[in-house]
N, C-alpha and C positions, 0 to 999 in steps of 0.2 A: 472447612478448608472450603476455597472457591470453587463453585461448581457450575458457572453460568457458561452458557454455550454462545455468548455473542462477544467473542475477542477480537484483538488485531485490528499485523505498518497493515499568481494565475489570473487566469481571467474567469470571469464571472461565466455562469451556466448560460447558455443561450437558448432556453427553454423557459417556459412561464413556471413560476415557484409551484404551484399546484400540482402541475404534470409531474414534475419532479418527484415531489413528495409523493404521489401516488405510485410512482415507480418505485421508489425506496420502501413504502408499505408492502407493496407485492413482493419485493425481493428480499425483505428482512425476514419472512417466513421460512425462505429457503436458507438464507445465509445463516439463519442460526440452527439449522437443522444437524443430521449426522454428516459428517464429510464422505461417508460411503454411499451416500444417496446420490452421488453425482460423479462416480468415479468413470463411468461410461459415455463415450460421445452421444450428441444428438446433433440435428442439422434444422436448419431454417433457411428458407428462401427470401431474398429479398421481394417487395411487392411493387417494386416500381416507383415512378415519381422522379423529382427533379429539386435542384437546390438553385438559388440565385447564381450560384457560380458555373452552374453546368454540369452535367454528369456524363459518365461512360457507360456504355453497354455491357452491363456484368454477366450477361447470358452466356452460361457454360463454364464460368470463374469459379472455382473452388477457393475458399480462403479457410483455415483453422485457425481456432482461438482457444489458446490451451491455457487455462488459469489453474493456479496451485491448489487450491483448499477452499471450502466452503465454511467452516468455522468462523472465519473472519468476514463482518457483515459486508464488507466494500464490494467484494467479488461478485457474489449472486446479486445483490441490489443494487450497485452502480456499474462496475466495470463489464459485466457482460451485457445487460440492456443497452447501455452505452455505446459500446464497442459494434454491436450488432446493428443498431440504430444509424451510426454515422456509416458504417460500411454499406448499409442497404441504399443510404442516401446518394453516396458518391458512385456506387455500381449497382444501378435497378437490375434486379434479376440474379445479382450473386447467390452462390451457394454456399451458406457458412455452416461449417462443421465445428461444434462446441465439445470440448472437453474440460473436467474437473478431475484433476489428481487427487485429490483427498488428501492432500500432505503427503504423497507416497510417491518419492522419486523414481521407484522403478515403474509404476503405474504410469508414470507421465512418460518415459522413455517408450512403453509400449503404445501410448497414445499418438506420440510421434510418427511410429512406424504405421500405424492405423492411417494417420492423416496422409502420409505419403503414399500408401498403398490405395487410398481414396483417390489420389490426384490432385491433392490441395497444392497449389501453386504459390501461395505465400502461408507463413505461421506466424501469427501474433502469440508469443510465446512469455508467459510469466514463470520463470524455472522455480521448481521446488528446492532444486539444489542446482546451484550454477555451474558447478564443478561436474557433477556427474551427469548433467545433461550433455556435456561437450561432444560425445559421440554421436548423440543424436543430432546435433547441429552439423555436424561434419557430414553424417548421412543426408540433410537436408541439402546442404550446399553442392555435395556431390551430384545430386539429383536435379539440380539446377532451381531448387527450391528457396527463394528468399525468406530470411528469419528476421522478423523484428522482435527484438527484447523488449518488453513491456513491464516497466516498473521494477525490474530486477534485471541487471546485467549478466547473462547467460556468457558461459566461457564458449571458446571455438569461434568460428569464422561466421559471427552475427553480422547482417548487413546493415542494422540501424537499431538504434536504441532510443526509446521515449519514456521518461521518467521524471524526477524532481531532483533539484540539487540535494543529494541525500547528506553531504557533509554540512551544509548549510543547515538542514534540519537539526542536526546534533548540536551545532553551534546556537541555535536559536534556543533550544531546550536548555543548553548549560548556561546560557546568559539569563534566560527567565528564572532558572533555578538559584542562581546567585542572587538576582536582585531580590527573589521571595527571602533568601537568608539574611539580608540586610548589610549593613555596612562592614559588621564584623564577621563575616562568613569566613576569614581565614582562621578562626578560633573554634570553626564549626567542623562537624563531621557529617559525613553523608553515605549512603549506600548507592551502589550503581547497579541498577539491573537492565542488562542490554538483552539484544534479540538473538536469535538463531545463528550457531556458528557456520551454517550451511548458507544463510542467506546473505549475498554481497552487501545488499542495503544495509544490514546490521554492523557490518563493520565500517561502513562510512558514518551511520549514525554516532557510533563508538567514536572514530576517530574526531569527529567535528565536536562532540561532547568533551573530550578529553583535551583539545586545543583551547577550550575556555575554561574548564574545571582545574586543570593541572596548576599546582601552586597558587591557588586562590581558595580552595577548601580540602580538608583532609579526606579521602576517601578511605573508609574504614575496610568495606566489604564490596566486592564486585563479583558479578555473577555473568556468565553468557547462557542465555536459557533457550535449551533445544525447543526447536518448533514454536516458539513464541508463545509456549503454554502459560496461560494465566494461573492454572493450579501449580504448576512447578515456580511460577513467581511468588505466588503464595507462599510456598514451604522455603523458598529462599529468603524471602523476607522474613519470615517466623525464626528462620535459622540465625539471621543477622540479628534479630533483636536479643536471642538468647546469647549470641557470642559478645555483641558489644553494650548490651544493655540499653533498654529504651531511653533513659535519660541523655545517654550519649549519642543518639541519633537524631540530627536536626534537620535532616532533609532526605529524599530520594530520588533518583534519577531513574526513570522507567522510560524506555525506549518507544513503548506505544500503549495505548489506550486500554487493549485486552489485558495486558499484564498489570496494567495500573489498576485495574479491577481487583484482581488477586491480592495485589500489593496493599489496596485500600482497606480489603478485609481482614489482612493481617496486623495492619496498624491500628485498625478500630479495634480487634480482640485485644490489644495491648495497651489500650486506652491512651493511644498517641493522636495527636493531630501536628502534623508536619507539612512542609511544602513537598508536592509531588508532581512529576512531569508526565507527559504523555504524548501521543500522536494519533492521528487518524480521524480526529473530531467525530468518533462515535458518539451517538445518543446519550449511552449512558456515562460517557465520561463528561459531556456537556452537562448532565443534571449533576454529575458529583461536582464541578465547578461551580455550579450555582449553589449546591448545598456546603460547599467549602472544604469537601475532601479530597479535592485534586485541584491543583494551581491552575494548569494549562495544557493545552494541546496544540497539536501542528495541524493546520488544516491545507490539505493538499487536494484541491479542486478535480475531482475524478472526470467532468466533462471535458476540460481543456486536453486533458491528458489521453482521454479516448479519442477525441477529435484527432489530435496530433498523429496518434499512431494509426488511426485507421487511414488518415490522409496519406500517410506513408506507404502503408500497405496497398492502397489504391494504385499508388503511383507503380509501385513494384509489379503488380497484378496484370496493367497495361503495358509491361514492358519496358517503362520508364526508370531512369535514375532521378530519386527525389533531390533536389537543390537546396542550396544553403538557406533557401526562405524556409523550407519545412524541417531542416537539419543543421542550425547554425552553430552547434558546439561538437565537441570531439570528445571522448572516452577512451581509455585504455583497460581491456578487460583482464580476469585473472590469468587469462591464457597469453596475454600480451598482444592480441588483438586490438588494432585502433578502430573505433567505430564511429561514425558520423552520428549525430546525437541531438536530441532536443530535451533541454533540462529545464523544467519549470520551477519557478520561484514558489516556496512554501510560505505559509502564512501563520503567525502566531494566533491563536484565541484563547480568551480568556474571560473572567467574568464582564469585561467592560465594553466588548466588541463583537458578542455575538450577534446581536441585530444587525450589524453593517457587515458581518461576513458570512456565517453559515446561514442565517435567515432571508439575508436580501438575496444570496446566491439558489434560495430554494432548497438546500439539501436538507432542512428539517423546519418546520413550522414554530413559531415562538410556541404554541400551545403544547407541542410535542417535548419541548425542553423544559416548559413550565415557566416561561417568561413573558413579559410584557413588552413589546416594541412600538 
């Protein structure tokens, strides 16, 4: 059974590649640990300084950052340090209260209460469960606190949303899988392993993938995987192999890289080598792509996402309303709320373009992946 602790869900990075690599390496040690280690809040204070565009004084301003879990590499390695850095640049002296819910929706609700009690004026919220957090979002709204939904669109009166075009992610994954299956894809059969049913992004990835795959290939088995758990994905894949027979499975849609790791282990145990998708451009996924056990991944540059969310949060913290330059798009949440948004375009990464994408942007070095650029 797969038991690795490094799973899971633009523009180029605006910092030097070596600096980002250093941040990544430092964060990976945290991101790969137990989710329970980051369940409580922590605070950090901006150190001052300025940016070319000018800054506002953040003294006396408190902003809460609430991330969903730490099993997924990205949150501790990239999102947390990038969000903190961007906020400190825009609002020197800002007080940042950080929380990680450890994939526990109830814990996150308590953390929102704590943030409100502390006096946070803006919450940058990546919800564990978009529906169950609705009451907490309403509490913030009633208290005059702005909520910036980050990466996942929470329900309730959210003030802004910053993420990627998630339907497009699924479409890109589905298109890549069909291409890997070849011109006779219609005669072939795949297994679909989607993300968590409590994550609204997972539903959008699934929608996008189905819009491309339906009618073009037979879907033999399909699963929705609670908590994006790679071990569960491993079991689902093993069950599909037993039910359908290894020779009758020609490809696998995996909604992200963490689950793809568990799926790849099940495929290997069955002696199978078929196209496999992914998402998040995790290091282990890039290495699998080079080894030929995964076909592609979706690269979602974290720096522009964090920068956009921080810029919106800084505007709210100053009592301003972000304009269409920061929030050019619009989305409707599961609760029917229309929310101004910034949706960033995702990027397909395969064996042929790693040097031009993840290495060029400084996400990882060529040596880390095991390639030469």
